[in-house]
Backbone as CSV, one residue per row, in Angstrom:
resi,resn,N_x,N_y,N_z,CA_x,CA_y,CA_z,C_x,C_y,C_z
1,MET,-22.710,7.031,-173.371,-22.747,8.489,-173.410,-21.416,9.045,-172.920
2,THR,-20.843,9.998,-173.656,-19.578,10.601,-173.273,-19.786,11.534,-172.094
3,SER,-18.872,11.479,-171.133,-18.977,12.353,-169.962,-18.663,13.788,-170.336
4,LEU,-19.439,14.728,-169.776,-19.182,16.135,-170.015,-17.963,16.604,-169.235
5,ASP,-17.501,15.802,-168.258,-16.326,16.170,-167.478,-15.031,15.791,-168.182
6,LYS,-15.138,15.063,-169.274,-13.944,14.627,-169.990,-13.284,15.814,-170.661
7,PRO,-11.966,16.037,-170.453,-11.306,17.176,-171.070,-11.265,17.049,-172.580
8,ILE,-11.372,18.192,-173.249,-11.355,18.215,-174.708,-9.938,18.517,-175.172
9,THR,-9.406,17.673,-176.024,-8.063,17.869,-176.567,-8.160,18.399,-177.992
10,PRO,-7.754,19.660,-178.237,-7.841,20.210,-179.589,-6.922,19.467,-180.544
11,ASP,-7.330,19.361,-181.770,-6.508,18.752,-182.814,-5.447,19.762,-183.254
12,PRO,-4.171,19.355,-183.313,-3.110,20.290,-183.712,-3.337,20.884,-185.089
13,ALA,-4.006,20.172,-185.978,-4.227,20.670,-187.333,-5.380,21.652,-187.400
14,GLY,-6.055,21.877,-186.264,-7.158,22.835,-186.273,-8.505,22.219,-186.537
15,GLU,-8.516,20.923,-186.855,-9.776,20.237,-187.092,-10.372,19.778,-185.766
16,PRO,-11.711,19.698,-185.676,-12.319,19.222,-184.433,-11.898,17.793,-184.131
17,SER,-11.460,17.548,-182.896,-11.029,16.210,-182.509,-12.243,15.342,-182.230
18,ALA,-11.987,14.027,-182.128,-13.076,13.103,-181.802,-13.641,13.405,-180.425
19,ASP,-12.755,13.766,-179.472,-13.223,14.122,-178.129,-14.138,15.340,-178.173
20,GLN,-13.722,16.340,-178.949,-14.511,17.568,-179.030,-15.890,17.292,-179.609
21,LYS,-15.945,16.477,-180.651,-17.239,16.138,-181.253,-18.114,15.366,-180.267
22,ALA,-17.488,14.404,-179.566,-18.250,13.566,-178.639,-18.785,14.370,-177.463
23,VAL,-17.953,15.259,-176.898,-18.384,16.056,-175.759,-19.470,17.042,-176.180
24,THR,-19.338,17.613,-177.370,-20.373,18.516,-177.887,-21.688,17.776,-178.061
25,GLN,-21.617,16.577,-178.611,-22.825,15.773,-178.790,-23.470,15.445,-177.447
26,ALA,-22.647,15.068,-176.455,-23.180,14.728,-175.134,-23.842,15.926,-174.478
27,ALA,-23.231,17.106,-174.629,-23.794,18.307,-174.025,-25.122,18.683,-174.666
28,LEU,-25.209,18.580,-175.979,-26.463,18.883,-176.670,-27.539,17.876,-176.293
29,PHE,-27.149,16.621,-176.185,-28.091,15.577,-175.792,-28.675,15.884,-174.418
30,ASP,-27.801,16.314,-173.505,-28.249,16.645,-172.153,-29.107,17.899,-172.147
31,ALA,-28.698,18.904,-172.904,-29.400,20.191,-172.880,-30.810,20.099,-173.447
32,PHE,-31.005,19.279,-174.476,-32.304,19.231,-175.145,-33.122,17.989,-174.807
33,GLY,-32.657,17.212,-173.841,-33.500,16.153,-173.301,-33.361,14.792,-173.929
34,GLY,-32.657,14.683,-175.056,-32.475,13.389,-175.686,-33.774,12.792,-176.207
35,VAL,-33.739,11.506,-176.477,-34.899,10.817,-177.056,-36.076,10.824,-176.079
36,ARG,-35.793,10.527,-174.807,-36.881,10.453,-173.830,-37.558,11.810,-173.646
37,GLY,-36.751,12.869,-173.557,-37.326,14.201,-173.410,-38.181,14.589,-174.599
38,THR,-37.738,14.191,-175.792,-38.508,14.493,-177.004,-39.840,13.760,-176.997
39,VAL,-39.815,12.480,-176.621,-41.055,11.700,-176.554,-42.017,12.308,-175.541
40,GLU,-41.493,12.689,-174.382,-42.337,13.284,-173.346,-42.939,14.612,-173.800
41,THR,-42.196,15.343,-174.610,-42.707,16.610,-175.118,-43.824,16.390,-176.136
42,MET,-43.680,15.359,-176.948,-44.637,15.127,-178.032,-45.894,14.393,-177.588
43,LEU,-45.783,13.525,-176.583,-46.878,12.620,-176.244,-48.181,13.320,-175.853
44,PRO,-48.170,14.340,-174.960,-49.444,14.987,-174.615,-50.148,15.616,-175.811
45,GLY,-49.390,16.301,-176.668,-49.995,16.910,-177.847,-50.539,15.878,-178.815
46,LEU,-49.812,14.772,-178.971,-50.276,13.698,-179.842,-51.574,13.101,-179.310
47,LEU,-51.635,12.885,-178.006,-52.850,12.342,-177.404,-54.033,13.291,-177.597
48,PHE,-53.773,14.582,-177.426,-54.841,15.572,-177.610,-55.428,15.500,-179.018
49,VAL,-54.555,15.531,-180.025,-55.054,15.574,-181.396,-55.711,14.252,-181.786
50,MET,-55.217,13.137,-181.243,-55.834,11.840,-181.554,-57.254,11.764,-180.987
51,ILE,-57.406,12.159,-179.732,-58.741,12.095,-179.119,-59.687,13.082,-179.796
52,TYR,-59.180,14.268,-180.090,-60.041,15.269,-180.718,-60.442,14.846,-182.126
53,THR,-59.542,14.182,-182.833,-59.863,13.713,-184.185,-61.011,12.710,-184.153
54,VAL,-61.028,11.888,-183.093,-62.047,10.830,-182.999,-63.399,11.377,-182.554
55,ASN,-63.416,12.185,-181.461,-64.728,12.546,-180.901,-65.031,14.050,-180.857
56,LYS,-64.063,14.896,-181.283,-64.256,16.350,-181.304,-64.606,16.920,-179.930
57,ASP,-64.186,16.255,-178.877,-64.481,16.696,-177.513,-63.255,17.435,-176.971
58,VAL,-63.332,18.758,-176.935,-62.191,19.565,-176.508,-61.840,19.292,-175.051
59,LYS,-62.862,19.225,-174.197,-62.632,19.041,-172.769,-61.945,17.715,-172.478
60,MET,-62.442,16.628,-173.058,-61.839,15.311,-172.833,-60.406,15.280,-173.364
61,SER,-60.192,15.857,-174.540,-58.856,15.869,-175.141,-57.871,16.638,-174.268
62,ALA,-58.310,17.797,-173.771,-57.426,18.640,-172.960,-57.091,17.968,-171.634
63,ILE,-58.094,17.395,-170.982,-57.865,16.745,-169.689,-56.937,15.543,-169.848
64,ALA,-57.129,14.772,-170.905,-56.267,13.607,-171.146,-54.822,14.039,-171.373
65,ALA,-54.619,15.087,-172.166,-53.262,15.579,-172.433,-52.609,16.076,-171.146
66,GLY,-53.364,16.817,-170.353,-52.819,17.314,-169.097,-52.490,16.197,-168.131
67,ALA,-53.354,15.184,-168.051,-53.121,14.060,-167.143,-51.866,13.295,-167.527
68,VAL,-51.649,13.091,-168.823,-50.458,12.368,-169.275,-49.196,13.178,-168.955
69,ALA,-49.246,14.489,-169.144,-48.083,15.333,-168.842,-47.716,15.242,-167.368
70,VAL,-48.723,15.291,-166.507,-48.470,15.180,-165.059,-47.936,13.789,-164.720
71,LEU,-48.488,12.757,-165.338,-48.044,11.391,-165.091,-46.575,11.212,-165.454
72,LEU,-46.151,11.828,-166.549,-44.756,11.722,-166.964,-43.821,12.328,-165.923
73,VAL,-44.240,13.442,-165.323,-43.438,14.064,-164.269,-43.376,13.159,-163.045
74,ILE,-44.516,12.580,-162.671,-44.564,11.687,-161.506,-43.644,10.487,-161.702
75,VAL,-43.662,9.924,-162.911,-42.789,8.776,-163.199,-41.326,9.164,-163.027
76,ARG,-40.951,10.334,-163.517,-39.560,10.778,-163.362,-39.210,10.980,-161.887
77,LEU,-40.145,11.549,-161.134,-39.891,11.765,-159.718,-39.704,10.434,-158.988
78,LEU,-40.536,9.459,-159.313,-40.431,8.144,-158.669,-39.121,7.451,-159.026
79,ARG,-38.662,7.680,-160.245,-37.397,7.072,-160.685,-36.183,7.915,-160.289
80,LYS,-36.451,9.075,-159.675,-35.405,10.009,-159.256,-34.557,10.473,-160.438
81,ASP,-35.223,10.642,-161.593,-34.556,11.177,-162.777,-34.660,12.695,-162.769
82,THR,-33.881,13.332,-163.638,-34.000,14.775,-163.791,-35.379,15.122,-164.334
83,VAL,-35.967,16.186,-163.801,-37.344,16.532,-164.182,-37.421,17.870,-164.906
84,LYS,-36.281,18.467,-165.252,-36.336,19.805,-165.832,-37.088,19.817,-167.156
85,HIS,-36.871,18.805,-168.015,-37.568,18.774,-169.297,-39.036,18.407,-169.102
86,ALA,-39.303,17.482,-168.189,-40.691,17.084,-167.941,-41.493,18.238,-167.354
87,PHE,-40.887,18.985,-166.426,-41.591,20.117,-165.826,-41.879,21.205,-166.850
88,SER,-40.919,21.495,-167.734,-41.162,22.492,-168.774,-42.270,22.031,-169.703
89,GLY,-42.306,20.708,-169.970,-43.362,20.171,-170.818,-44.726,20.269,-170.167
90,VAL,-44.805,19.927,-168.879,-46.100,19.949,-168.206,-46.604,21.383,-168.056
91,PHE,-45.688,22.332,-167.897,-46.100,23.735,-167.822,-46.717,24.180,-169.141
92,GLY,-46.048,23.843,-170.262,-46.578,24.216,-171.570,-47.918,23.567,-171.855
93,VAL,-48.033,22.280,-171.517,-49.301,21.581,-171.721,-50.381,22.187,-170.825
94,GLY,-50.007,22.534,-169.588,-50.982,23.119,-168.672,-51.552,24.421,-169.189
95,VAL,-50.704,25.253,-169.760,-51.186,26.522,-170.340,-52.106,26.237,-171.516
96,GLY,-51.718,25.269,-172.365,-52.559,24.899,-173.499,-53.907,24.359,-173.056
97,VAL,-53.917,23.523,-172.020,-55.169,22.981,-171.485,-56.057,24.111,-170.969
98,ALA,-55.463,25.058,-170.246,-56.231,26.184,-169.716,-56.856,26.998,-170.848
99,PHE,-56.110,27.257,-171.906,-56.631,28.012,-173.041,-57.752,27.245,-173.732
100,ALA,-57.550,25.931,-173.892,-58.566,25.126,-174.573,-59.873,25.117,-173.781
101,LEU,-59.780,24.944,-172.465,-60.985,24.904,-171.640,-61.641,26.282,-171.562
102,PHE,-60.818,27.325,-171.544,-61.368,28.679,-171.453,-62.069,29.091,-172.745
103,THR,-61.445,28.785,-173.896,-62.017,29.184,-175.179,-63.038,28.183,-175.706
104,GLY,-62.934,26.922,-175.233,-63.840,25.893,-175.725,-63.514,25.428,-177.129
105,THR,-62.305,25.749,-177.612,-61.905,25.347,-178.963,-60.590,24.583,-178.912
106,ALA,-60.417,23.647,-179.833,-59.172,22.884,-179.884,-57.998,23.782,-180.268
107,LYS,-58.256,24.785,-181.076,-57.176,25.685,-181.480,-56.590,26.422,-180.281
108,GLY,-57.427,26.614,-179.257,-56.925,27.261,-178.054,-55.823,26.468,-177.384
109,PHE,-55.849,25.141,-177.519,-54.806,24.288,-176.943,-53.458,24.555,-177.612
110,TYR,-53.485,24.846,-178.899,-52.253,25.012,-179.661,-51.688,26.433,-179.607
111,LEU,-52.557,27.423,-179.380,-52.132,28.812,-179.532,-50.985,29.226,-178.613
112,PRO,-50.999,28.941,-177.297,-49.872,29.391,-176.454,-48.527,28.855,-176.924
113,GLY,-48.490,27.574,-177.289,-47.234,27.000,-177.770,-46.771,27.638,-179.067
114,MET,-47.713,27.987,-179.933,-47.350,28.632,-181.191,-46.785,30.025,-180.957
115,ILE,-47.411,30.763,-180.060,-46.913,32.103,-179.740,-45.519,32.016,-179.114
116,TYR,-45.363,31.059,-178.197,-44.068,30.873,-177.550,-42.986,30.502,-178.567
117,GLY,-43.305,29.571,-179.466,-42.335,29.136,-180.467,-41.951,30.254,-181.421
118,ALA,-42.946,31.024,-181.870,-42.659,32.151,-182.760,-41.821,33.197,-182.030
119,GLY,-42.126,33.416,-180.740,-41.332,34.359,-179.954,-39.891,33.905,-179.820
120,LEU,-39.688,32.590,-179.633,-38.329,32.056,-179.584,-37.600,32.287,-180.901
121,GLY,-38.311,32.092,-182.010,-37.699,32.325,-183.313,-37.210,33.754,-183.452
122,VAL,-38.036,34.698,-183.029,-37.647,36.113,-183.082,-36.464,36.362,-182.139
123,ALA,-36.534,35.807,-180.920,-35.472,36.035,-179.939,-34.130,35.476,-180.410
124,PHE,-34.139,34.249,-180.944,-32.899,33.659,-181.451,-32.315,34.513,-182.576
125,THR,-33.171,34.943,-183.486,-32.697,35.729,-184.634,-32.130,37.067,-184.190
126,LEU,-32.867,37.799,-183.360,-32.403,39.107,-182.913,-31.137,38.998,-182.078
127,SER,-31.064,37.966,-181.223,-29.872,37.815,-180.381,-28.625,37.582,-181.229
128,ALA,-28.783,36.833,-182.323,-27.649,36.605,-183.228,-27.249,37.898,-183.931
129,LEU,-28.241,38.676,-184.337,-27.961,39.905,-185.085,-27.303,40.969,-184.222
130,VAL,-27.611,41.005,-182.915,-27.019,42.018,-182.031,-25.721,41.541,-181.375
131,GLY,-25.291,40.319,-181.693,-24.020,39.824,-181.181,-24.049,39.244,-179.784
132,PHE,-25.242,38.881,-179.301,-25.370,38.235,-177.990,-26.234,36.994,-178.172
133,PRO,-25.687,35.982,-178.878,-26.492,34.815,-179.274,-27.110,34.073,-178.090
134,LEU,-28.400,33.881,-178.165,-29.154,33.258,-177.076,-28.683,31.836,-176.801
135,LEU,-28.278,31.129,-177.837,-27.850,29.744,-177.641,-26.599,29.670,-176.766
136,GLY,-25.750,30.678,-176.851,-24.581,30.716,-175.982,-24.963,30.885,-174.526
137,VAL,-26.015,31.671,-174.279,-26.501,31.865,-172.914,-27.068,30.551,-172.369
138,ILE,-27.764,29.803,-173.236,-28.391,28.543,-172.818,-27.355,27.444,-172.607
139,LEU,-26.420,27.329,-173.544,-25.475,26.209,-173.514,-24.189,26.508,-172.754
140,GLY,-23.894,27.771,-172.505,-22.674,28.119,-171.784,-22.521,27.371,-170.465
141,PRO,-23.546,27.354,-169.601,-23.428,26.601,-168.345,-23.279,25.092,-168.558
142,VAL,-23.868,24.568,-169.633,-23.757,23.130,-169.908,-22.301,22.764,-170.204
143,PHE,-21.613,23.635,-170.932,-20.203,23.398,-171.263,-19.255,23.930,-170.189
144,LYS,-19.812,24.450,-169.083,-19.036,25.007,-167.968,-18.211,26.221,-168.385
145,GLU,-18.630,26.884,-169.483,-17.910,28.072,-169.911,-18.672,29.351,-169.564
146,ASN,-19.917,29.206,-169.122,-20.777,30.346,-168.807,-20.764,31.360,-169.963
147,LEU,-20.388,32.608,-169.696,-20.373,33.609,-170.775,-18.955,33.966,-171.222
148,SER,-17.986,33.089,-170.918,-16.600,33.380,-171.295,-16.418,33.480,-172.802
149,TRP,-17.317,32.828,-173.561,-17.210,32.872,-175.020,-17.383,34.287,-175.566
150,ARG,-18.024,35.171,-174.809,-18.291,36.523,-175.321,-17.020,37.322,-175.529
151,THR,-16.079,37.223,-174.592,-14.891,38.070,-174.640,-13.588,37.290,-174.787
152,ARG,-13.610,36.007,-174.429,-12.360,35.255,-174.384,-12.253,34.177,-175.453
153,ASN,-13.319,33.905,-176.160,-13.312,32.805,-177.122,-14.117,33.199,-178.367
154,PRO,-13.564,34.074,-179.204,-14.326,34.596,-180.345,-14.789,33.517,-181.329
155,GLY,-14.029,32.421,-181.419,-14.439,31.349,-182.315,-15.745,30.706,-181.872
156,ARG,-15.907,30.539,-180.558,-17.154,29.960,-180.052,-18.297,30.967,-180.148
157,LYS,-17.992,32.237,-179.935,-19.035,33.251,-180.095,-19.568,33.227,-181.528
158,LYS,-18.688,33.094,-182.492,-19.109,33.021,-183.894,-19.974,31.789,-184.134
159,ALA,-19.570,30.654,-183.539,-20.349,29.425,-183.696,-21.730,29.567,-183.064
160,TYR,-21.790,30.143,-181.864,-23.080,30.356,-181.199,-23.959,31.314,-182.002
161,THR,-23.343,32.297,-182.620,-24.110,33.248,-183.436,-24.730,32.540,-184.641
162,LYS,-23.936,31.729,-185.324,-24.455,30.983,-186.473,-25.568,30.023,-186.047
163,ALA,-25.336,29.323,-184.933,-26.325,28.351,-184.457,-27.622,29.050,-184.034
164,SER,-27.510,30.176,-183.354,-28.703,30.920,-182.930,-29.484,31.420,-184.136
165,LEU,-28.758,31.880,-185.150,-29.436,32.332,-186.361,-30.147,31.169,-187.045
166,ALA,-29.508,30.005,-187.055,-30.148,28.820,-187.637,-31.425,28.474,-186.885
167,TRP,-31.373,28.460,-185.544,-32.570,28.190,-184.749,-33.665,29.208,-185.060
168,GLY,-33.282,30.469,-185.105,-34.275,31.510,-185.351,-34.970,31.349,-186.686
169,LEU,-34.201,31.142,-187.745,-34.782,31.028,-189.082,-35.633,29.765,-189.220
170,ILE,-35.177,28.668,-188.612,-35.949,27.419,-188.669,-37.275,27.582,-187.939
171,PHE,-37.252,28.187,-186.758,-38.493,28.413,-186.006,-39.432,29.339,-186.758
172,LEU,-38.898,30.417,-187.319,-39.751,31.369,-188.032,-40.374,30.719,-189.267
173,ALA,-39.606,29.881,-189.956,-40.151,29.177,-191.118,-41.264,28.218,-190.698
174,LYS,-41.065,27.537,-189.574,-42.087,26.606,-189.067,-43.395,27.325,-188.776
175,TYR,-43.309,28.452,-188.089,-44.547,29.135,-187.705,-45.132,29.971,-188.840
176,ALA,-44.339,30.219,-189.865,-44.896,30.825,-191.075,-45.847,29.846,-191.770
177,ILE,-45.639,28.560,-191.545,-46.544,27.529,-192.067,-47.750,27.358,-191.151
178,LEU,-47.511,27.398,-189.833,-48.561,27.043,-188.876,-49.593,28.147,-188.655
179,PHE,-49.179,29.394,-188.611,-50.148,30.454,-188.299,-51.226,30.615,-189.367
180,PRO,-50.893,30.521,-190.654,-51.993,30.533,-191.635,-52.975,29.391,-191.432
181,LEU,-52.448,28.210,-191.036,-53.348,27.091,-190.732,-54.213,27.392,-189.516
182,TYR,-53.653,28.084,-188.545,-54.430,28.432,-187.349,-55.606,29.331,-187.727
183,TRP,-55.349,30.281,-188.606,-56.411,31.228,-188.955,-57.404,30.657,-189.958
184,TRP,-56.932,29.870,-190.913,-57.822,29.460,-192.004,-58.073,27.962,-192.092
185,GLY,-57.285,27.142,-191.394,-57.517,25.704,-191.429,-58.417,25.270,-190.290
186,ASP,-58.777,23.996,-190.280,-59.571,23.521,-189.146,-58.638,22.961,-188.075
187,ALA,-59.187,22.754,-186.881,-58.380,22.380,-185.727,-57.687,21.031,-185.910
188,THR,-58.363,20.084,-186.556,-57.772,18.755,-186.750,-56.562,18.827,-187.673
189,GLN,-56.701,19.563,-188.780,-55.574,19.737,-189.695,-54.398,20.396,-188.975
190,LEU,-54.692,21.451,-188.235,-53.642,22.166,-187.518,-52.922,21.235,-186.540
191,GLY,-53.689,20.418,-185.824,-53.091,19.522,-184.840,-52.137,18.528,-185.465
192,TRP,-52.546,17.918,-186.569,-51.682,16.914,-187.189,-50.454,17.538,-187.844
193,VAL,-50.612,18.739,-188.410,-49.442,19.415,-188.982,-48.477,19.817,-187.867
194,LEU,-49.018,20.247,-186.738,-48.174,20.565,-185.589,-47.367,19.346,-185.136
195,ILE,-48.021,18.204,-185.059,-47.319,16.982,-184.669,-46.244,16.644,-185.696
196,ALA,-46.585,16.774,-186.972,-45.632,16.442,-188.033,-44.412,17.369,-188.007
197,LEU,-44.631,18.633,-187.596,-43.543,19.612,-187.592,-42.882,19.752,-186.216
198,LYS,-43.238,18.891,-185.296,-42.664,18.979,-183.954,-41.197,18.584,-183.942
199,LEU,-40.888,17.451,-184.544,-39.550,16.883,-184.434,-38.572,17.326,-185.525
200,PRO,-38.940,17.294,-186.821,-37.939,17.602,-187.855,-37.244,18.956,-187.703
201,PRO,-37.959,20.071,-187.440,-37.237,21.338,-187.269,-36.286,21.316,-186.087
202,MET,-36.696,20.670,-184.993,-35.828,20.575,-183.822,-34.564,19.780,-184.135
203,VAL,-34.723,18.656,-184.806,-33.564,17.836,-185.179,-32.625,18.622,-186.076
204,LEU,-33.194,19.352,-187.037,-32.380,20.150,-187.952,-31.612,21.233,-187.201
205,ALA,-32.281,21.918,-186.269,-31.634,22.982,-185.504,-30.516,22.420,-184.624
206,VAL,-30.775,21.291,-183.965,-29.747,20.668,-183.123,-28.572,20.192,-183.976
207,TYR,-28.873,19.674,-185.165,-27.799,19.232,-186.057,-26.887,20.401,-186.443
208,PHE,-27.489,21.527,-186.833,-26.683,22.696,-187.190,-25.854,23.162,-185.989
209,THR,-26.449,23.110,-184.802,-25.722,23.507,-183.595,-24.508,22.610,-183.386
210,TRP,-24.705,21.302,-183.544,-23.596,20.364,-183.385,-22.499,20.632,-184.419
211,VAL,-22.881,20.878,-185.656,-21.899,21.135,-186.719,-21.063,22.376,-186.389
212,PHE,-21.732,23.458,-186.004,-21.010,24.705,-185.729,-20.127,24.592,-184.488
213,LEU,-20.655,23.996,-183.419,-19.892,23.932,-182.173,-18.770,22.899,-182.230
214,ALA,-18.978,21.799,-182.976,-17.928,20.783,-183.083,-16.704,21.329,-183.804
215,LYS,-16.912,22.324,-184.670,-15.803,22.925,-185.406,-15.214,24.138,-184.691
216,ALA,-15.863,24.580,-183.627,-15.404,25.762,-182.895,-14.277,25.396,-181.937
217,PRO,-13.549,26.387,-181.427,-12.535,26.100,-180.400,-13.179,25.490,-179.162
218,PRO,-12.430,24.710,-178.392,-12.991,24.116,-177.176,-13.447,25.193,-176.189
219,PRO,-14.438,24.884,-175.358,-14.885,25.864,-174.361,-13.840,26.081,-173.283
220,ILE,-13.853,27.276,-172.709,-12.993,27.581,-171.572,-13.743,27.194,-170.308
221,ASP,-13.214,26.249,-169.569,-13.889,25.761,-168.366,-13.656,26.758,-167.229
222,VAL,-14.556,27.722,-167.093,-14.375,28.756,-166.078,-14.604,28.203,-164.675
223,ILE,-15.361,27.108,-164.567,-15.553,26.487,-163.254,-14.229,25.913,-162.755
224,ALA,-13.523,25.209,-163.645,-12.217,24.658,-163.275,-11.225,25.779,-162.961
225,GLU,-11.282,26.867,-163.727,-10.397,28.007,-163.469,-10.659,28.593,-162.080
226,TRP,-11.934,28.754,-161.764,-12.306,29.314,-160.467,-11.838,28.402,-159.334
227,GLU,-12.018,27.092,-159.489,-11.594,26.146,-158.460,-10.072,26.152,-158.303
228,ALA,-9.351,26.254,-159.441,-7.883,26.288,-159.374,-7.406,27.570,-158.688
229,LYS,-8.061,28.686,-158.995,-7.693,29.964,-158.374,-7.944,29.918,-156.872
230,GLU,-9.084,29.341,-156.495,-9.418,29.229,-155.077,-8.404,28.348,-154.354
231,ALA,-8.024,27.238,-155.011,-7.038,26.333,-154.399,-5.687,27.030,-154.252
232,ALA,-5.303,27.815,-155.277,-4.025,28.526,-155.219,-4.023,29.568,-154.106
233,GLU,-5.144,30.279,-153.958,-5.249,31.276,-152.894,-5.189,30.621,-151.519
234,GLU,-5.852,29.472,-151.396,-5.835,28.753,-150.123,-4.424,28.274,-149.802
235,ALA,-3.718,27.775,-150.833,-2.341,27.319,-150.610,-1.439,28.486,-150.220
236,ALA,-1.653,29.654,-150.883,-0.850,30.831,-150.562,-1.110,31.291,-149.132
237,ASN,-2.360,31.240,-148.719,-2.701,31.624,-147.342,-2.046,30.692,-146.331
238,GLU,-2.075,29.392,-146.642,-1.443,28.429,-145.744,0.065,28.674,-145.656
239,THR,0.672,29.012,-146.796,2.112,29.299,-146.806,2.418,30.529,-145.960
240,THR,1.577,31.562,-146.104,1.768,32.796,-145.332,1.625,32.528,-143.842
241,LYS,0.608,31.751,-143.464,0.403,31.415,-142.063,1.576,30.609,-141.515
242,GLY,2.087,29.659,-142.345,3.212,28.843,-141.917,4.466,29.685,-141.687
243,ALA,4.676,30.685,-142.609,5.836,31.555,-142.462,5.712,32.410,-141.213
244,ALA,4.495,32.876,-140.931,4.276,33.699,-139.745,4.527,32.888,-138.475
245,ARG,4.096,31.646,-138.451,4.322,30.785,-137.277,5.816,30.519,-137.084
246,HIS,6.505,30.349,-138.227,7.947,30.080,-138.169,8.692,31.271,-137.589
247,ARG,8.290,32.521,-137.966,8.940,33.712,-137.459,8.712,33.873,-135.961
248,ARG,7.510,33.482,-135.512,7.202,33.625,-134.081,8.012,32.667,-133.230
249,THR,8.378,31.513,-133.824,9.149,30.534,-133.068,10.654,30.811,-133.186
């Protein structure tokens, strides 16, 4: 895995360098959880639909899905791994379990995630249209550029806008398929279609993000700028103090 601390060297011809592509890939891998994060996100839902398909027991399916989500977090804690993706997953599964137990229907397990996903699709799309792309807000800290792309790096702002629009349209297309199934299909069909559509849209959205950002100008490392400014100020203060001591002597 390429280190995110590795400096990016722009290609003189304007084409994305190998370093730029590699660092962009590493940052996206970190931001979206990689293979393990994806598996952890999918496993509770897959377990729910498998158990429900076999015995139609909403309560057993929901409890099993929730238990697996919690177990995944515990495993990460014991291994001292990052838990941000696991915690977000267990929260989503927990809400789904609560809805399923409250409504007594398998569709209740899926509804919160569907509403959340459709809301994300709208948010990504609107943020791109108003010129404040949500993906830039999410990935800015990962690239150590924070929000510098808004005013200081128009090429990256354009890339984030395109990527956010891609995420929005992909999410909206996904839920345009799922919501009719929620209303008119049965719970088993909905569950398996949800599982089938879990990974491909995400992979497609991440791919478009990588394409747009790999071709964009390198990020401005505002953290490094801040540290350099602080060091310069400290050096200037030391120089001033030294001059004052020299005058006194």
